[in-house]
C-alpha positions in Angstrom: -0.1 0.1 -0.2 1.1 3.6 -0.8 0.9 6.2 1.7 -0.4 9.6 1.2 0.9 13.0 1.0 0.3 15.6 2.9 -0.4 17.4 0.3 -3.1 15.0 -1.9 -4.9 15.0 2.0 -5.5 18.5 1.6 -6.5 18.1 -2.1 -8.7 15.9 -1.3 -10.3 17.5 1.7 -13.4 18.6 2.4 -13.9 22.6 0.8 -16.0 24.8 1.9 -18.6 27.5 -0.1 -17.5 31.6 0.3 -18.3 34.2 -1.8 -15.2 33.9 -3.7 -16.0 30.2 -4.4 -20.1 31.3 -5.5 -18.2 33.6 -8.6 -15.3 31.2 -9.0 -16.6 29.5 -11.7 -19.6 29.8 -13.5 -21.0 26.0 -12.5 -20.6 26.7 -8.9 -23.2 30.3 -9.3 -25.3 28.2 -10.8 -25.7 25.1 -8.1 -25.7 27.4 -5.1 -28.7 29.4 -6.0 -26.7 32.6 -7.3 -25.3 33.0 -3.2 -29.2 31.6 -1.6 -26.9 28.4 -0.8 -24.2 30.0 1.3 -27.2 30.7 4.2 -25.2 29.7 7.4 -28.3 28.5 8.3 -30.7 26.5 6.5 -29.3 26.4 3.1 -32.1 23.7 1.0 -34.5 25.8 3.1 -33.5 29.6 2.1 -33.3 27.7 -1.3 -36.4 27.4 -1.9 -37.4 30.8 -0.7 -35.0 32.0 -3.8 -37.0 29.4 -6.1 -41.0 30.7 -4.5 -39.6 33.9 -5.4 -37.7 33.5 -9.0 -41.4 32.2 -9.6 -42.8 34.7 -9.5 -41.1 37.0 -10.5 -40.5 34.3 -13.9 -43.6 33.7 -14.3 -45.0 36.8 -15.2 -43.4 36.3 -18.7 -43.2 32.5 -19.0 -45.7 30.6 -20.2 -46.3 26.6 -19.8 -43.9 25.8 -23.0 -41.9 27.8 -21.8 -41.7 27.3 -18.0 -41.4 23.2 -19.6 -37.8 24.8 -21.5 -36.6 26.7 -18.8 -37.1 23.2 -16.5 -35.3 21.0 -19.3 -32.7 23.4 -19.4 -32.4 24.2 -16.0 -32.3 20.3 -15.6 -29.1 19.7 -17.8 -27.2 22.4 -16.7 -27.5 21.4 -13.0 -27.1 18.2 -13.3 -23.4 20.0 -15.3 -23.0 23.0 -12.8 -24.3 20.1 -9.7 -21.9 17.4 -11.4 -18.5 20.5 -10.6 -18.9 22.5 -7.9 -20.2 19.1 -5.6 -16.6 18.3 -7.2 -15.1 21.2 -6.5 -15.7 21.1 -3.3 -15.2 16.9 -3.1 -18.0 16.7 -1.4 -20.9 14.4 -3.0 -24.1 16.2 -1.9 -23.2 19.5 0.1 -25.6 21.0 1.4 -24.9 24.5 -0.6 -25.7 23.1 -3.8 -29.0 24.3 -3.5 -30.3 23.8 -7.6 -31.4 21.3 -7.5 -34.6 22.7 -4.7 -34.2 26.0 -7.0 -35.3 23.4 -9.8 -37.9 21.0 -8.3 -39.4 23.7 -6.4 -40.9 25.5 -9.7 -42.3 22.0 -11.1 -44.0 22.5 -8.0 -45.1 25.7 -8.3 -45.2 25.4 -12.1 -47.8 22.6 -11.7 -49.9 23.5 -8.8 -50.3 27.8 -9.9 -52.8 29.2 -10.2 -53.1 29.2 -6.1 -53.7 31.5 -3.1 -50.8 32.2 -1.0 -52.0 29.5 1.5 -51.8 26.6 -1.2 -48.5 28.4 -2.0 -47.4 28.1 1.5 -48.1 24.5 1.7 -46.5 23.5 -1.3 -44.0 25.4 0.1 -44.0 22.5 3.6 -44.8 19.8 2.6 -41.7 20.3 -0.4 -39.7 20.3 2.4 -40.8 17.9 4.6 -40.0 15.4 1.5 -36.4 16.8 0.8 -35.6 17.1 4.6 -37.0 14.4 6.2 -36.3 12.0 4.0 -38.6 9.9 3.4 -39.6 6.3 1.5 -39.5 7.3 -1.8 -36.9 9.9 -1.0 -34.9 8.0 0.9 -34.4 5.4 -1.4 -33.8 8.7 -4.4 -31.5 10.1 -2.3 -28.7 7.1 -1.8 -30.0 5.6 -5.2 -27.1 8.0 -7.7 -24.5 8.7 -5.1 -21.3 7.2 -2.9 -21.4 9.0 0.4 -17.3 9.8 -0.8 -15.4 12.4 -0.1 -12.7 13.4 -3.0 -11.9 13.2 -7.3 -14.4 9.8 -8.3 -17.0 11.9 -7.8 -19.2 11.6 -10.8 -21.8 12.5 -13.3 -23.7 9.6 -11.2 -23.7 11.6 -7.8 -24.0 14.9 -9.8 -27.3 13.0 -11.2 -27.8 12.0 -7.9 -28.3 15.5 -6.2 -30.7 16.6 -8.1 -32.4 13.3 -8.4 -34.1 13.2 -4.4 -35.7 15.9 -4.8 -37.3 15.8 -7.7 -38.8 13.0 -6.1 -39.4 14.7 -3.3 -41.4 17.5 -5.2 -43.8 14.5 -6.7 -44.1 13.3 -3.8 -45.4 16.9 -2.8 -47.5 16.8 -5.8 -49.2 13.8 -4.6 -50.4 14.4 -1.8 -51.3 17.7 -2.6 -53.4 15.9 -5.7 -54.9 13.4 -2.9 -55.7 17.0 -1.3 -57.4 17.9 -4.0 -59.3 14.5 -5.1 -61.0 14.0 -1.6 -61.7 17.6 -0.3 
């Protein structure tokens, strides 16, 4: 067995996202939700709030077809951005990456709108529950494509996994809302 040199060990050590890191690469800016992921407290919740506000702004100009294209393009670009950023941070699924929350919550809002403030708040709460608590299918999705390892072994599967579990959380959110609408 060969010994790991101190330089190699420090190169593989997890990095912390910062304002400098955010603007060091275009992928970082996207993956970190243009700064939302730098929140020291609950970056996923802050990223979801940013998604909510940005959705309300963008929805003034985008129709359903344009939203569909934005979500598809956002998924493709996000896969790349999340993979690159995770590699640069040397962590398979860094908490600072919030593009997955942004994309997933945009999809939730796109499908539940028009909804009043209460309906949007319920969608927000349900999505945050499924994303944070990771019950059932969300936990499966979280583990499915990610190998919880650090360093340069972070690949496209881990980048996809970052997006995938939030997509499943969005589907669970939409399923609960659909069942509620069906029953009520």
